N, C-alpha and C positions, 0 to 999 in steps of 0.2 A: 505492499499501500502506500502512495506517495505521501512523504512526511510533509507538513505544513510549518516552516519558518517564519518567525519573527524577527527581523533585525531593527532594531531602535538607532536611530541615525542613519537609517539605511539610505538617504539621501545624500549623506555626504563621504566622503573621500574613500576611506577604508570600508564604510559601510555598503557603499553602492557596488565597489567591487566584490564585495564578500555576494551580495546579492546576485550578481552577476553568476558568480562562479556556482552558487548553488540551484540556480537557474539552468545554467548548462549542464548540473549534474542531474537535471531531473526533479528538483523537489520544486513546492511552490512557496513563493517567497510573498510574503506581506513588509513594508517599508514604514515604519513610525518616525516622524520626522518634523519638528516644529519649523524647518526651512528658515533657519536664523540669517537674518539680512547680512549678516558681518561674514558668512560663510556664502550664502546663494546671491546675494545682491540685493535690493530695495525692493525689487518685483517678487522675489520669493514665490517663484513659482516651480512647478516639477522640472528638474533638470532633465535636459535631453539624453545625458549620458545613463540614465536610470532606463534598463532593459522595458520594453514594454509589459512583458510577461509579470513586473513587479507591481502588485498591489500598493499605492502608495494611501496612507492614513496621514492629513497632516495633525500634530497633537503635540502637547509639552510634556513631557516624561515626568513632571512634577503634580500632573491632575491623574488622580485615582481612576476617575470613570472613564477619563480616554485610554489610560492604560490599562483598564480591564477589557474595553471593548477591543481595544487592538490584540489583547491577548485570546480572544474566543477562536475556538477550534484551532490552537495553534501547539503543536508538538514539542518544539523546541526554540528556544530564544539566543539570539547575539544581542548582547547591549553592549553599543556602542555610542549613545547618546551622550554627549559631555561637553562643556566648555573646555575649549584646549588653548593652552598657551601661558608658558611660564611667569614670563616677565608681566601679562596685562592680569593674571593672577594674584598678583603681591598687591594690586590695587582694586581690582574689582572681587574684592576678597568675599562679600554676600552674593553676588552672582553667582562666582565658581562654585563656592558651597551648596548653595539651593541646587543648582544642576547636578554636580557631580555626586553630591553626598545625600542629599532628601530626595534627588529623581531615582538614584539608584534604592533607596529606602521604600519609595513607591512602588517600584517595580517588584522587588522582593516580597512587600507584603502582598500584593498580587499573586505572584508566583506561587506563595505558601497557601493562600485560598483555592487556587484553581494550579495545582501540581503538572509540570509538564516534565517531559523525559530528559531533558536536559539543558543548562545554560552555559554558554561560553561568553565570559567577561573580559572584556577589553581591560588589560592594566597596562603599564609601562615601565620604560627605563628609568623614568623620572625619579620612582622609589628609591632607587639605590643611592641617588646623592652619587658622590664620586664611586668612580668604580673599583674593582680590586687592584692592589698594587701590592708590589713586593720592593723589599731594602737590598741593599749591598748583598747581604748574607742571605737571600733567598726565602726569608720571612715574609709571608702574607700580613696586609695591612688590609683591614675590611673597615674601619670605622675612620677614614680621614676626611679632613675638615681643611680648608684651607683658611687662613687668619685673615681679620681687615686688615691689619697692620702690614702685612706681605702683600697682599691684593693692592691697597694703596700703592704701594713702592713698585708695582709692577712687577711681583715677584710671582708669577702663575703657578708652577710646578708646587705640587704637594710635596712636604718634607716629612723627614722622619723623626723623633725627639732628637737627634744629634743633629738635624738641621740639613741632612744630606736628601737631596733629590728622590724621590719613590719610582719606581719604573712601574707605567700601567700593565695589566694582565687582563685575557678575557673575563669577564665577570659572571659567577655562576648562580643559579636561583637562590644558592645558600647563603649568598652575602646578606646580614642583616640590611633593612631599610635606613635609608639617611635621610631625612626628609630637610629639602632646601627651601621649597616653594609651597605655597599655597595648593596650587595645579597638585603637584608632587602628592600631598596630603590628602585631598580629594580623591586621587589615583590609589592609592594605598588602601583608605576605607573603603574604596568602592570594590577593590578585589578580595579585602578581608571580609567586608560583610556577606557578599556571594558565600565565600566559602565555609561561613561561619552557618548560614541558614542554610546551606546544603548539607553540612555535616548533622544538623539538629533535625532538619525533618526527609532527611536520606534524599535529597535532589542531587543528583551529576552535576559538579559545577568545573568547569575549565576555566581557569585564568590565564590568558595569555600576554605576555608582558613584551608588547613591540618594542625594538629600537625606531631609529629614524624613517619612518617608512616614506616613501617618494614615489611619483609616477604622475600619468594623466589625470585630471579630474580633481586636483588639489586646487584651492581657493586660492587664485593667483593676488587677487586683491585684497586678501587678510593678511596683515602685517605680522600677525601673531601665529600665523602657521609653520608648516615645515621648514626647513634650513633652505632647500632646494628650491622650493616654489618662491621664497623672499626672494632670492638671488634672480629668479628667474624674471621677477616682477622689474627688479631696478634694472637689469639687462634690456628688457624688452624697451623701457623707456630711455635707453641710450644713459643709463647711470650705472656707477659701479657699483658691484656686491658691497655691504657694509658688514663688518665681521669684529665684533667684540675681543677682549684681549689683545693675542699675537697671533691668531689664526693656526696657530699650531695645536690644538684642543682635539683631541681625537673621539670620533664616533664610526657607529656602525649603522653603514646606509642601507636600507634591505625595499626590494621594491615589492610595488603593492601587488602584484601579479603572485609573488613567493606569499606575502602576509596573507592574500586572499585564498589561497592554496592551505596554507597552516590550519586557517579557520575551518576549512571543510574537512581536514583531517581530527582537529579535535574534536569535532562532532559526531565523526562517526567511528571512533577509535574509544571503547571503553576503558583502554591502560592509561588515558591520559585523566580519568576522572577525579578530582580531587587533589589534583596538581596545580603548580604554577610552572609556566614553561615560557623561557625566553625564545622570542621570534626575531631573527636577525638574520645577515649575511655571512655572520662568522668571521668577517672581514673589518680593519680598521684603517680608516682615513681621516687625515687631518682635515679641520674646515677649508683652511686655504687651497687645499687640493681640490675639494671637491668645488669651491666658488671657480676655481681654474680652471676645470672640467666643463662645468656648464658654460663659461664663457667662450671657450674654445669650440664647441658643439652647434653654440648658437650664432658663430662667425663674430665675437666683439671679444675676442683676445686682447685689443688694446684698452678694455676698459678693466684696469687690473684691478683686484680688491681695496677696498679702504679699510684699512686697519685702525680701528680706534682708540687702541691702547686704554679701552674702560672694561671694567668688571660691572657686569648686569647682574643684580641680586636675583639670587635664584639657580645662576648657571654652575655648572661643574667642569673639572678642567678636562678629564678624559672617562668615557663610559663606554665599553663595547661589549658584544654578547659571547657567552659561550653557550654556544646552541648545542652540545652533544646530547642534554636531556631532550629537545624535540625531535633530534635525530632518532634516538633509541625509542623513544614511545611513539612518537607517530610516525617515525621513516620521513620525516620531513628534510629535504636537503633543497637549498637555495638552487634556483637554475636561472636567474638572469643576473648577470655581473653588469658592474656600475659602467662599464662602455657601451654595454647594450641597453640599460635604461636610459641612459642618457641620449641617446640617438632615440630613442622612443619618444622620450620625454619630448624632446625638440620637434619631433614630428606633430607633436599634439599642438605644441606651444604655438607652431606655425597658423594655428586656426584659431587663438584666442587673442584677448586684449586684454591686458593687464592696466590697472589703476594702483600707480606707485604710493604708498601709504606709510612708507619706512621711516621719513624723518619725521612726521605727525608721531607715529609710533616712539620714537627715540626721544622726543621733546616730553611725550608724555612720563616716561621714565626719569627723563632727568629732572623735571620740575618737582617730582617727587622724592628725589634724592636716591632712586633705586638704581642709579650707576656712580661708581667710583671713578 
């Protein structure tokens, strides 16, 4: 029998790709989304990229009535509805908490009253804070934090108690949370609330900790979306990418097609139930490298990144994924290389118009003292 799947935030970036992956695999899919103007523009209409087979219900995840209606006849749920943005979360504290914490609570209450077969909840790398590091003797450091004094001096690298720079390593799911932003706090709360409810009510839950997902359909005019989309928006307006610190911070960029496939695998594998899984490429790149890469494929190599030398509150230095658990449990192996992903992104960008709001967003942070 064909399963009915609900994707909250299903008209958004990752959610819409998950919806397509599920439709192509033979599932019936319903998307529930508020079509936030920051993501979808002021017209806030059904996005053209959402597959026509997907039923779209417009509603707010904080509305108990709307959520219960969206859950009617549903077998499993992907929970992607969230406000996304580390910097913005540091001053829109109420909004981010309301959507990310209370919205999840609303969904979980509805699921408890009308149990489903599985819930896959979106989590993310932000909960780790700094990634895993080792010192000169090879000892692991799991609770690293940079000090305000060092950051004010432009001393970007985390250091051990002896003052020696630490070396980053792939971050496993076992690393304790170290929450550096309101967004990270909400992400951790969403993940843990789902796992707690799942254990209490015997509902299978899988939490997927996404790293830096990129690809077509990302909101180009949203200055708080992923780094690659923000860089592309600048370049499409003949302006250089803006990078905080010195550009040498390392991240894991995973293509959205790989992320969507991981979601389907999590739905279909009972081995993942009750687990948290990193979903990334398993590779690390500096932010400067990625900015230069998107500049190159867009034919704008002359627009070299603007390195601000500023620290943005809530940012971390290095964090990239150890994906060995997802490989072992789901059989997940990333298929799209960064070069391939950038070329596909470029083809899509050629059909798009981007409004560059990066300067405004940076000003909002500076006015509130959220940069050093």
